[in-house]
mmJSON file of the N, C-alpha and C atoms, coordinates in Angstrom:
{"data_MODEL":{"atom_site":{
"group_PDB":["ATOM","ATOM","ATOM","ATOM","ATOM","ATOM","ATOM","ATOM","ATOM","ATOM","ATOM","ATOM","ATOM","ATOM","ATOM","ATOM","ATOM","ATOM","ATOM","ATOM","ATOM","ATOM","ATOM","ATOM","ATOM","ATOM","ATOM","ATOM","ATOM","ATOM","ATOM","ATOM","ATOM","ATOM","ATOM","ATOM","ATOM","ATOM","ATOM","ATOM","ATOM","ATOM","ATOM","ATOM","ATOM","ATOM","ATOM","ATOM","ATOM","ATOM","ATOM","ATOM","ATOM","ATOM","ATOM","ATOM","ATOM","ATOM","ATOM","ATOM","ATOM","ATOM","ATOM","ATOM","ATOM","ATOM","ATOM","ATOM","ATOM","ATOM","ATOM","ATOM","ATOM","ATOM","ATOM","ATOM","ATOM","ATOM","ATOM","ATOM","ATOM","ATOM","ATOM","ATOM","ATOM","ATOM","ATOM","ATOM","ATOM","ATOM","ATOM","ATOM","ATOM","ATOM","ATOM","ATOM","ATOM","ATOM","ATOM","ATOM","ATOM","ATOM","ATOM","ATOM","ATOM","ATOM","ATOM","ATOM","ATOM","ATOM","ATOM","ATOM","ATOM","ATOM","ATOM","ATOM","ATOM","ATOM","ATOM","ATOM","ATOM","ATOM","ATOM","ATOM","ATOM","ATOM","ATOM","ATOM","ATOM","ATOM","ATOM","ATOM","ATOM","ATOM","ATOM","ATOM","ATOM","ATOM","ATOM","ATOM","ATOM","ATOM","ATOM","ATOM","ATOM","ATOM","ATOM","ATOM","ATOM","ATOM","ATOM","ATOM","ATOM","ATOM","ATOM","ATOM","ATOM","ATOM","ATOM","ATOM","ATOM","ATOM","ATOM","ATOM","ATOM","ATOM","ATOM","ATOM","ATOM","ATOM","ATOM","ATOM","ATOM","ATOM","ATOM","ATOM","ATOM","ATOM","ATOM","ATOM","ATOM","ATOM","ATOM","ATOM","ATOM","ATOM","ATOM","ATOM","ATOM","ATOM","ATOM","ATOM","ATOM","ATOM","ATOM"],
"id":[1,2,3,4,5,6,7,8,9,10,11,12,13,14,15,16,17,18,19,20,21,22,23,24,25,26,27,28,29,30,31,32,33,34,35,36,37,38,39,40,41,42,43,44,45,46,47,48,49,50,51,52,53,54,55,56,57,58,59,60,61,62,63,64,65,66,67,68,69,70,71,72,73,74,75,76,77,78,79,80,81,82,83,84,85,86,87,88,89,90,91,92,93,94,95,96,97,98,99,100,101,102,103,104,105,106,107,108,109,110,111,112,113,114,115,116,117,118,119,120,121,122,123,124,125,126,127,128,129,130,131,132,133,134,135,136,137,138,139,140,141,142,143,144,145,146,147,148,149,150,151,152,153,154,155,156,157,158,159,160,161,162,163,164,165,166,167,168,169,170,171,172,173,174,175,176,177,178,179,180,181,182,183,184,185,186,187,188,189,190,191,192,193,194,195],
"type_symbol":["N","C","C","N","C","C","N","C","C","N","C","C","N","C","C","N","C","C","N","C","C","N","C","C","N","C","C","N","C","C","N","C","C","N","C","C","N","C","C","N","C","C","N","C","C","N","C","C","N","C","C","N","C","C","N","C","C","N","C","C","N","C","C","N","C","C","N","C","C","N","C","C","N","C","C","N","C","C","N","C","C","N","C","C","N","C","C","N","C","C","N","C","C","N","C","C","N","C","C","N","C","C","N","C","C","N","C","C","N","C","C","N","C","C","N","C","C","N","C","C","N","C","C","N","C","C","N","C","C","N","C","C","N","C","C","N","C","C","N","C","C","N","C","C","N","C","C","N","C","C","N","C","C","N","C","C","N","C","C","N","C","C","N","C","C","N","C","C","N","C","C","N","C","C","N","C","C","N","C","C","N","C","C","N","C","C","N","C","C","N","C","C","N","C","C"],
"label_atom_id":["N","CA","C","N","CA","C","N","CA","C","N","CA","C","N","CA","C","N","CA","C","N","CA","C","N","CA","C","N","CA","C","N","CA","C","N","CA","C","N","CA","C","N","CA","C","N","CA","C","N","CA","C","N","CA","C","N","CA","C","N","CA","C","N","CA","C","N","CA","C","N","CA","C","N","CA","C","N","CA","C","N","CA","C","N","CA","C","N","CA","C","N","CA","C","N","CA","C","N","CA","C","N","CA","C","N","CA","C","N","CA","C","N","CA","C","N","CA","C","N","CA","C","N","CA","C","N","CA","C","N","CA","C","N","CA","C","N","CA","C","N","CA","C","N","CA","C","N","CA","C","N","CA","C","N","CA","C","N","CA","C","N","CA","C","N","CA","C","N","CA","C","N","CA","C","N","CA","C","N","CA","C","N","CA","C","N","CA","C","N","CA","C","N","CA","C","N","CA","C","N","CA","C","N","CA","C","N","CA","C","N","CA","C","N","CA","C","N","CA","C","N","CA","C","N","CA","C"],
"label_alt_id":[null,null,null,null,null,null,null,null,null,null,null,null,null,null,null,null,null,null,null,null,null,null,null,null,null,null,null,null,null,null,null,null,null,null,null,null,null,null,null,null,null,null,null,null,null,null,null,null,null,null,null,null,null,null,null,null,null,null,null,null,null,null,null,null,null,null,null,null,null,null,null,null,null,null,null,null,null,null,null,null,null,null,null,null,null,null,null,null,null,null,null,null,null,null,null,null,null,null,null,null,null,null,null,null,null,null,null,null,null,null,null,null,null,null,null,null,null,null,null,null,null,null,null,null,null,null,null,null,null,null,null,null,null,null,null,null,null,null,null,null,null,null,null,null,null,null,null,null,null,null,null,null,null,null,null,null,null,null,null,null,null,null,null,null,null,null,null,null,null,null,null,null,null,null,null,null,null,null,null,null,null,null,null,null,null,null,null,null,null,null,null,null,null,null,null],
"label_comp_id":["MET","MET","MET","THR","THR","THR","PRO","PRO","PRO","GLY","GLY","GLY","GLU","GLU","GLU","ILE","ILE","ILE","LEU","LEU","LEU","ARG","ARG","ARG","THR","THR","THR","ALA","ALA","ALA","LEU","LEU","LEU","GLU","GLU","GLU","LYS","LYS","LYS","GLU","GLU","GLU","ILE","ILE","ILE","GLU","GLU","GLU","ALA","ALA","ALA","ARG","ARG","ARG","ASP","ASP","ASP","PHE","PHE","PHE","TYR","TYR","TYR","GLY","GLY","GLY","ASP","ASP","ASP","LEU","LEU","LEU","ALA","ALA","ALA","ASN","ASN","ASN","ARG","ARG","ARG","CYS","CYS","CYS","SER","SER","SER","VAL","VAL","VAL","ASP","ASP","ASP","PHE","PHE","PHE","LEU","LEU","LEU","LYS","LYS","LYS","GLU","GLU","GLU","MET","MET","MET","LEU","LEU","LEU","ILE","ILE","ILE","MET","MET","MET","LEU","LEU","LEU","GLN","GLN","GLN","ASN","ASN","ASN","GLU","GLU","GLU","GLU","GLU","GLU","GLY","GLY","GLY","LYS","LYS","LYS","HIS","HIS","HIS","ILE","ILE","ILE","ALA","ALA","ALA","ILE","ILE","ILE","ILE","ILE","ILE","ARG","ARG","ARG","LYS","LYS","LYS","MET","MET","MET","LEU","LEU","LEU","ALA","ALA","ALA","LYS","LYS","LYS","LEU","LEU","LEU","ASN","ASN","ASN","SER","SER","SER","GLY","GLY","GLY","GLN","GLN","GLN","SER","SER","SER","PRO","PRO","PRO","THR","THR","THR"],
"label_asym_id":["A","A","A","A","A","A","A","A","A","A","A","A","A","A","A","A","A","A","A","A","A","A","A","A","A","A","A","A","A","A","A","A","A","A","A","A","A","A","A","A","A","A","A","A","A","A","A","A","A","A","A","A","A","A","A","A","A","A","A","A","A","A","A","A","A","A","A","A","A","A","A","A","A","A","A","A","A","A","A","A","A","A","A","A","A","A","A","A","A","A","A","A","A","A","A","A","A","A","A","A","A","A","A","A","A","A","A","A","A","A","A","A","A","A","A","A","A","A","A","A","A","A","A","A","A","A","A","A","A","A","A","A","A","A","A","A","A","A","A","A","A","A","A","A","A","A","A","A","A","A","A","A","A","A","A","A","A","A","A","A","A","A","A","A","A","A","A","A","A","A","A","A","A","A","A","A","A","A","A","A","A","A","A","A","A","A","A","A","A","A","A","A","A","A","A"],
"label_entity_id":["1","1","1","1","1","1","1","1","1","1","1","1","1","1","1","1","1","1","1","1","1","1","1","1","1","1","1","1","1","1","1","1","1","1","1","1","1","1","1","1","1","1","1","1","1","1","1","1","1","1","1","1","1","1","1","1","1","1","1","1","1","1","1","1","1","1","1","1","1","1","1","1","1","1","1","1","1","1","1","1","1","1","1","1","1","1","1","1","1","1","1","1","1","1","1","1","1","1","1","1","1","1","1","1","1","1","1","1","1","1","1","1","1","1","1","1","1","1","1","1","1","1","1","1","1","1","1","1","1","1","1","1","1","1","1","1","1","1","1","1","1","1","1","1","1","1","1","1","1","1","1","1","1","1","1","1","1","1","1","1","1","1","1","1","1","1","1","1","1","1","1","1","1","1","1","1","1","1","1","1","1","1","1","1","1","1","1","1","1","1","1","1","1","1","1"],
"label_seq_id":[1,1,1,2,2,2,3,3,3,4,4,4,5,5,5,6,6,6,7,7,7,8,8,8,9,9,9,10,10,10,11,11,11,12,12,12,13,13,13,14,14,14,15,15,15,16,16,16,17,17,17,18,18,18,19,19,19,20,20,20,21,21,21,22,22,22,23,23,23,24,24,24,25,25,25,26,26,26,27,27,27,28,28,28,29,29,29,30,30,30,31,31,31,32,32,32,33,33,33,34,34,34,35,35,35,36,36,36,37,37,37,38,38,38,39,39,39,40,40,40,41,41,41,42,42,42,43,43,43,44,44,44,45,45,45,46,46,46,47,47,47,48,48,48,49,49,49,50,50,50,51,51,51,52,52,52,53,53,53,54,54,54,55,55,55,56,56,56,57,57,57,58,58,58,59,59,59,60,60,60,61,61,61,62,62,62,63,63,63,64,64,64,65,65,65],
"pdbx_PDB_ins_code":[null,null,null,null,null,null,null,null,null,null,null,null,null,null,null,null,null,null,null,null,null,null,null,null,null,null,null,null,null,null,null,null,null,null,null,null,null,null,null,null,null,null,null,null,null,null,null,null,null,null,null,null,null,null,null,null,null,null,null,null,null,null,null,null,null,null,null,null,null,null,null,null,null,null,null,null,null,null,null,null,null,null,null,null,null,null,null,null,null,null,null,null,null,null,null,null,null,null,null,null,null,null,null,null,null,null,null,null,null,null,null,null,null,null,null,null,null,null,null,null,null,null,null,null,null,null,null,null,null,null,null,null,null,null,null,null,null,null,null,null,null,null,null,null,null,null,null,null,null,null,null,null,null,null,null,null,null,null,null,null,null,null,null,null,null,null,null,null,null,null,null,null,null,null,null,null,null,null,null,null,null,null,null,null,null,null,null,null,null,null,null,null,null,null,null],
"Cartn_x":[-18.591,-18.127,-17.687,-17.834,-17.238,-15.762,-14.883,-13.422,-13.599,-14.493,-14.429,-14.925,-15.814,-16.136,-14.952,-14.151,-13.197,-11.854,-11.662,-10.641,-11.124,-12.491,-13.055,-13.005,-13.229,-12.918,-11.521,-10.647,-9.528,-8.73,-9.332,-8.972,-9.149,-10.784,-11.328,-10.136,-9.912,-8.979,-7.585,-7.222,-5.646,-5.762,-6.732,-6.853,-7.024,-7.938,-8.025,-6.72,-5.923,-4.673,-3.801,-3.774,-2.785,-3.063,-4.338,-4.943,-4.682,-4.7,-4.652,-2.874,-2.025,-0.786,-0.198,-0.988,-0.549,-1.028,-2.171,-2.802,-1.944,-1.56,-0.449,0.799,1.305,2.52,2.515,1.338,1.178,1.067,0.662,0.535,1.71,2.722,3.786,4.931,5.587,6.836,8.008,7.992,9.075,9.793,10.861,11.262,11.244,12.031,12.197,10.984,9.733,8.4,7.901,7.826,7.314,7.632,9.099,9.63,9.134,8.832,8.379,6.87,6.24,4.665,4.535,5.461,5.581,5.967,6.769,7.127,6.055,5.289,3.991,2.965,2.931,1.93,2.35,3.6,4.107,3.776,3.919,3.666,2.336,1.405,0.164,-0.399,0.364,0.087,0.525,1.586,2.025,0.874,0.283,-0.584,-2.015,-2.144,-3.398,-3.082,-1.94,-1.774,-1.843,-1.287,-1.573,-2.961,-3.605,-5.128,-5.803,-5.582,-6.329,-5.707,-4.44,-4.177,-4.924,-5.132,-5.822,-7.313,-8.078,-9.327,-9.351,-8.665,-8.645,-8.432,-7.656,-7.606,-8.887,-9.442,-10.796,-11.856,-11.936,-12.713,-12.712,-11.415,-11.514,-11.557,-11.652,-11.963,-10.631,-9.566,-8.253,-8.063,-7.411,-7.057,-6.28,-6.637,-6.12,-4.582,-4.287,-2.845,-1.741],
"Cartn_y":[26.307,24.839,24.368,23.224,22.513,22.128,21.947,21.367,20.147,19.177,18.038,18.306,19.098,19.446,20.185,21.096,21.597,20.671,19.779,18.51,17.898,17.24,16.403,17.071,18.431,19.024,19.348,19.477,19.816,18.278,17.325,16.029,15.486,16.014,15.761,16.539,17.699,18.461,17.751,17.529,16.903,15.62,14.671,13.639,13.98,14.852,15.368,15.727,16.604,17.042,15.975,14.924,13.765,13.03,12.866,12.071,12.85,14.114,15.246,14.85,14.992,14.985,13.606,12.58,11.309,10.905,11.327,11.382,12.08,13.321,14.104,13.278,12.787,12.092,10.722,10.152,9.039,9.285,10.388,10.826,11.596,11.773,12.782,12.028,12.444,11.695,12.468,13.624,14.429,14.059,13.621,12.917,13.839,15.215,15.939,16.427,16.622,17.17,15.995,14.883,13.658,13.292,13.469,13.587,14.549,15.916,16.921,16.517,16.192,15.846,14.418,13.743,12.677,13.129,13.965,14.592,15.426,16.125,16.808,15.829,14.699,13.605,13.253,12.921,12.42,13.359,14.661,15.66,15.539,15.612,15.569,14.401,13.12,12.058,12.417,12.999,13.442,14.345,15.313,16.131,15.199,14.24,13.409,12.729,12.036,11.337,12.293,13.718,14.542,14.838,15.116,15.464,14.258,13.079,11.791,11.544,11.827,11.949,12.864,14.074,15.222,14.774,14.168,13.608,12.674,11.806,10.598,11.26,12.288,12.852,13.546,14.268,15.166,13.989,12.999,11.975,11.174,11.209,10.547,11.439,12.747,13.805,14.51,14.264,14.857,16.211,17.063,18.252,17.834,18.309,17.867,18.484,19.276,19.844,19.188],
"Cartn_z":[30.05,29.777,31.109,31.465,32.711,32.159,33.274,33.117,32.076,32.46,31.505,30.333,29.921,28.607,27.836,28.728,27.92,27.676,28.643,28.168,27.073,27.013,26.088,24.655,24.693,23.436,23.079,23.843,23.505,23.098,23.705,23.054,21.744,21.391,20.028,18.995,19.341,18.449,18.448,19.373,19.381,18.526,18.832,18.048,16.269,16.011,14.71,14.198,15.018,14.453,14.183,15.067,14.91,13.676,13.518,12.186,11.035,11.08,9.955,9.523,10.446,10.104,9.608,10.207,9.689,8.613,7.984,6.719,5.744,6.19,5.163,5.147,6.148,6.182,5.124,5.317,4.411,2.848,2.64,1.271,0.773,1.775,1.189,0.8,-0.483,-1.049,-0.772,-0.269,-0.048,1.492,1.572,2.917,4.0,3.811,4.891,5.452,4.371,4.914,5.601,5.097,5.62,7.212,7.333,8.697,9.572,9.154,9.828,10.26,9.407,9.473,10.705,10.489,11.501,12.767,13.171,14.103,14.845,14.096,14.539,14.936,13.997,14.638,15.82,16.23,17.37,18.533,18.119,19.304,19.783,18.741,19.075,19.833,19.713,20.65,22.089,22.202,23.473,24.202,23.431,24.082,24.264,23.512,23.733,25.252,25.417,26.613,27.714,27.675,28.771,29.181,27.892,28.267,28.914,28.269,28.782,30.508,30.96,32.179,32.967,32.336,33.204,33.273,32.204,32.402,33.47,33.472,34.488,35.957,36.211,37.36,37.78,36.715,36.934,37.384,36.556,36.916,38.207,38.678,40.068,41.168,40.865,41.955,42.311,41.585,41.919,41.022,41.52,40.793,39.534,38.351,37.188,36.889,37.9,37.681,38.576],
"occupancy":[1.0,1.0,1.0,1.0,1.0,1.0,1.0,1.0,1.0,1.0,1.0,1.0,1.0,1.0,1.0,1.0,1.0,1.0,1.0,1.0,1.0,1.0,1.0,1.0,1.0,1.0,1.0,1.0,1.0,1.0,1.0,1.0,1.0,1.0,1.0,1.0,1.0,1.0,1.0,1.0,1.0,1.0,1.0,1.0,1.0,1.0,1.0,1.0,1.0,1.0,1.0,1.0,1.0,1.0,1.0,1.0,1.0,1.0,1.0,1.0,1.0,1.0,1.0,1.0,1.0,1.0,1.0,1.0,1.0,1.0,1.0,1.0,1.0,1.0,1.0,1.0,1.0,1.0,1.0,1.0,1.0,1.0,1.0,1.0,1.0,1.0,1.0,1.0,1.0,1.0,1.0,1.0,1.0,1.0,1.0,1.0,1.0,1.0,1.0,1.0,1.0,1.0,1.0,1.0,1.0,1.0,1.0,1.0,1.0,1.0,1.0,1.0,1.0,1.0,1.0,1.0,1.0,1.0,1.0,1.0,1.0,1.0,1.0,1.0,1.0,1.0,1.0,1.0,1.0,1.0,1.0,1.0,1.0,1.0,1.0,1.0,1.0,1.0,1.0,1.0,1.0,1.0,1.0,1.0,1.0,1.0,1.0,1.0,1.0,1.0,1.0,1.0,1.0,1.0,1.0,1.0,1.0,1.0,1.0,1.0,1.0,1.0,1.0,1.0,1.0,1.0,1.0,1.0,1.0,1.0,1.0,1.0,1.0,1.0,1.0,1.0,1.0,1.0,1.0,1.0,1.0,1.0,1.0,1.0,1.0,1.0,1.0,1.0,1.0,1.0,1.0,1.0,1.0,1.0,1.0],
"B_iso_or_equiv":[0.0,0.0,0.0,0.0,0.0,0.0,0.0,0.0,0.0,0.0,0.0,0.0,0.0,0.0,0.0,0.0,0.0,0.0,0.0,0.0,0.0,0.0,0.0,0.0,0.0,0.0,0.0,0.0,0.0,0.0,0.0,0.0,0.0,0.0,0.0,0.0,0.0,0.0,0.0,0.0,0.0,0.0,0.0,0.0,0.0,0.0,0.0,0.0,0.0,0.0,0.0,0.0,0.0,0.0,0.0,0.0,0.0,0.0,0.0,0.0,0.0,0.0,0.0,0.0,0.0,0.0,0.0,0.0,0.0,0.0,0.0,0.0,0.0,0.0,0.0,0.0,0.0,0.0,0.0,0.0,0.0,0.0,0.0,0.0,0.0,0.0,0.0,0.0,0.0,0.0,0.0,0.0,0.0,0.0,0.0,0.0,0.0,0.0,0.0,0.0,0.0,0.0,0.0,0.0,0.0,0.0,0.0,0.0,0.0,0.0,0.0,0.0,0.0,0.0,0.0,0.0,0.0,0.0,0.0,0.0,0.0,0.0,0.0,0.0,0.0,0.0,0.0,0.0,0.0,0.0,0.0,0.0,0.0,0.0,0.0,0.0,0.0,0.0,0.0,0.0,0.0,0.0,0.0,0.0,0.0,0.0,0.0,0.0,0.0,0.0,0.0,0.0,0.0,0.0,0.0,0.0,0.0,0.0,0.0,0.0,0.0,0.0,0.0,0.0,0.0,0.0,0.0,0.0,0.0,0.0,0.0,0.0,0.0,0.0,0.0,0.0,0.0,0.0,0.0,0.0,0.0,0.0,0.0,0.0,0.0,0.0,0.0,0.0,0.0,0.0,0.0,0.0,0.0,0.0,0.0],
"pdbx_formal_charge":[null,null,null,null,null,null,null,null,null,null,null,null,null,null,null,null,null,null,null,null,null,null,null,null,null,null,null,null,null,null,null,null,null,null,null,null,null,null,null,null,null,null,null,null,null,null,null,null,null,null,null,null,null,null,null,null,null,null,null,null,null,null,null,null,null,null,null,null,null,null,null,null,null,null,null,null,null,null,null,null,null,null,null,null,null,null,null,null,null,null,null,null,null,null,null,null,null,null,null,null,null,null,null,null,null,null,null,null,null,null,null,null,null,null,null,null,null,null,null,null,null,null,null,null,null,null,null,null,null,null,null,null,null,null,null,null,null,null,null,null,null,null,null,null,null,null,null,null,null,null,null,null,null,null,null,null,null,null,null,null,null,null,null,null,null,null,null,null,null,null,null,null,null,null,null,null,null,null,null,null,null,null,null,null,null,null,null,null,null,null,null,null,null,null,null],
"auth_seq_id":[1,1,1,2,2,2,3,3,3,4,4,4,5,5,5,6,6,6,7,7,7,8,8,8,9,9,9,10,10,10,11,11,11,12,12,12,13,13,13,14,14,14,15,15,15,16,16,16,17,17,17,18,18,18,19,19,19,20,20,20,21,21,21,22,22,22,23,23,23,24,24,24,25,25,25,26,26,26,27,27,27,28,28,28,29,29,29,30,30,30,31,31,31,32,32,32,33,33,33,34,34,34,35,35,35,36,36,36,37,37,37,38,38,38,39,39,39,40,40,40,41,41,41,42,42,42,43,43,43,44,44,44,45,45,45,46,46,46,47,47,47,48,48,48,49,49,49,50,50,50,51,51,51,52,52,52,53,53,53,54,54,54,55,55,55,56,56,56,57,57,57,58,58,58,59,59,59,60,60,60,61,61,61,62,62,62,63,63,63,64,64,64,65,65,65],
"auth_comp_id":["MET","MET","MET","THR","THR","THR","PRO","PRO","PRO","GLY","GLY","GLY","GLU","GLU","GLU","ILE","ILE","ILE","LEU","LEU","LEU","ARG","ARG","ARG","THR","THR","THR","ALA","ALA","ALA","LEU","LEU","LEU","GLU","GLU","GLU","LYS","LYS","LYS","GLU","GLU","GLU","ILE","ILE","ILE","GLU","GLU","GLU","ALA","ALA","ALA","ARG","ARG","ARG","ASP","ASP","ASP","PHE","PHE","PHE","TYR","TYR","TYR","GLY","GLY","GLY","ASP","ASP","ASP","LEU","LEU","LEU","ALA","ALA","ALA","ASN","ASN","ASN","ARG","ARG","ARG","CYS","CYS","CYS","SER","SER","SER","VAL","VAL","VAL","ASP","ASP","ASP","PHE","PHE","PHE","LEU","LEU","LEU","LYS","LYS","LYS","GLU","GLU","GLU","MET","MET","MET","LEU","LEU","LEU","ILE","ILE","ILE","MET","MET","MET","LEU","LEU","LEU","GLN","GLN","GLN","ASN","ASN","ASN","GLU","GLU","GLU","GLU","GLU","GLU","GLY","GLY","GLY","LYS","LYS","LYS","HIS","HIS","HIS","ILE","ILE","ILE","ALA","ALA","ALA","ILE","ILE","ILE","ILE","ILE","ILE","ARG","ARG","ARG","LYS","LYS","LYS","MET","MET","MET","LEU","LEU","LEU","ALA","ALA","ALA","LYS","LYS","LYS","LEU","LEU","LEU","ASN","ASN","ASN","SER","SER","SER","GLY","GLY","GLY","GLN","GLN","GLN","SER","SER","SER","PRO","PRO","PRO","THR","THR","THR"],
"auth_asym_id":["A","A","A","A","A","A","A","A","A","A","A","A","A","A","A","A","A","A","A","A","A","A","A","A","A","A","A","A","A","A","A","A","A","A","A","A","A","A","A","A","A","A","A","A","A","A","A","A","A","A","A","A","A","A","A","A","A","A","A","A","A","A","A","A","A","A","A","A","A","A","A","A","A","A","A","A","A","A","A","A","A","A","A","A","A","A","A","A","A","A","A","A","A","A","A","A","A","A","A","A","A","A","A","A","A","A","A","A","A","A","A","A","A","A","A","A","A","A","A","A","A","A","A","A","A","A","A","A","A","A","A","A","A","A","A","A","A","A","A","A","A","A","A","A","A","A","A","A","A","A","A","A","A","A","A","A","A","A","A","A","A","A","A","A","A","A","A","A","A","A","A","A","A","A","A","A","A","A","A","A","A","A","A","A","A","A","A","A","A","A","A","A","A","A","A"],
"auth_atom_id":["N","CA","C","N","CA","C","N","CA","C","N","CA","C","N","CA","C","N","CA","C","N","CA","C","N","CA","C","N","CA","C","N","CA","C","N","CA","C","N","CA","C","N","CA","C","N","CA","C","N","CA","C","N","CA","C","N","CA","C","N","CA","C","N","CA","C","N","CA","C","N","CA","C","N","CA","C","N","CA","C","N","CA","C","N","CA","C","N","CA","C","N","CA","C","N","CA","C","N","CA","C","N","CA","C","N","CA","C","N","CA","C","N","CA","C","N","CA","C","N","CA","C","N","CA","C","N","CA","C","N","CA","C","N","CA","C","N","CA","C","N","CA","C","N","CA","C","N","CA","C","N","CA","C","N","CA","C","N","CA","C","N","CA","C","N","CA","C","N","CA","C","N","CA","C","N","CA","C","N","CA","C","N","CA","C","N","CA","C","N","CA","C","N","CA","C","N","CA","C","N","CA","C","N","CA","C","N","CA","C","N","CA","C","N","CA","C","N","CA","C","N","CA","C","N","CA","C"],
"pdbx_PDB_model_num":[1,1,1,1,1,1,1,1,1,1,1,1,1,1,1,1,1,1,1,1,1,1,1,1,1,1,1,1,1,1,1,1,1,1,1,1,1,1,1,1,1,1,1,1,1,1,1,1,1,1,1,1,1,1,1,1,1,1,1,1,1,1,1,1,1,1,1,1,1,1,1,1,1,1,1,1,1,1,1,1,1,1,1,1,1,1,1,1,1,1,1,1,1,1,1,1,1,1,1,1,1,1,1,1,1,1,1,1,1,1,1,1,1,1,1,1,1,1,1,1,1,1,1,1,1,1,1,1,1,1,1,1,1,1,1,1,1,1,1,1,1,1,1,1,1,1,1,1,1,1,1,1,1,1,1,1,1,1,1,1,1,1,1,1,1,1,1,1,1,1,1,1,1,1,1,1,1,1,1,1,1,1,1,1,1,1,1,1,1,1,1,1,1,1,1]
}}}
């Protein structure tokens, strides 16, 4: 796999995880568990932002690190 393919695959997985946690949080009625799921959803959102920045660097020819 190329670096771009790796990052795009990672991005897909992070988006799936974010949506998964968000869906569970929306259906959860236990407050402390819902809070944890929202926290996990937010963490996945941070990962998405990081990967998107890395992809942008890669696409501009810069080193992604």
